[in-house]
N, C-alpha and C positions, 0 to 999 in steps of 0.2 A: 348399409353403411352410408352415411351422408356424403354429399359432394365435398371433396377435399378443399376446394376453393372456398366454399361456404363456411366450412369449419375454420379455415385459416382466417377468413374475414371476421368471424365471431371471436376468434382468439385475439386478433389485433384490436378489436373494439374493447375487449376486456383489458388488454394491456393499456390502452389509452385511458380508460377509466381509472385504473390503478395509478398511473403516472400523475393524473390530476390530483390525487389524494396525497402525493408526496409533499412533505414540507422541505423545501430546498434551503440550504444555509445561505446566509448573506455573505457578500464578498469579504468583509473584514474577518468573519469567522473562518472562512476557507483559508485566507492568507495567514491568519494566526495559527491554524492547525498545521498548515504546510511548513511554516517556520519552525514549529515545535518538532516536526518530523525531521526536517533537514538538520537542525541542531542535534537532535538525538542520534541521527545516523553519523554525523561528523564526530561526535563524542565517542560513540561506540567504535567507529573506525580508528580513531586515534588510540583508544584503549587497546584494541586488538593489535594494532601496529606496534605499540610500546611493549606489550607482552611478548609478541613474536620476536622483536629485537632483543629483549632481555633473555628470553629462553635460548635463542640461537647463539647469543654471545656466551651464555653459561655453558652450553654444549661444547662450543669451540674451546673454552678454557678447560673444561673437564677432559676433553680428548687430547690435549697437549701432552 
């Protein structure tokens, strides 16, 4: 079995080479994607809140 430190150093060298091949997105692309995610989460949260409110109100009316 090889020296664990040498194996780890080889692993890190491989990771470094793979990271160099990554195409990183530009700042405007990241900001646009983040905005889409935030708006989507806000809309989904609003929808879930509305459905929760309506269903809880319907249950209260039904149980009277």
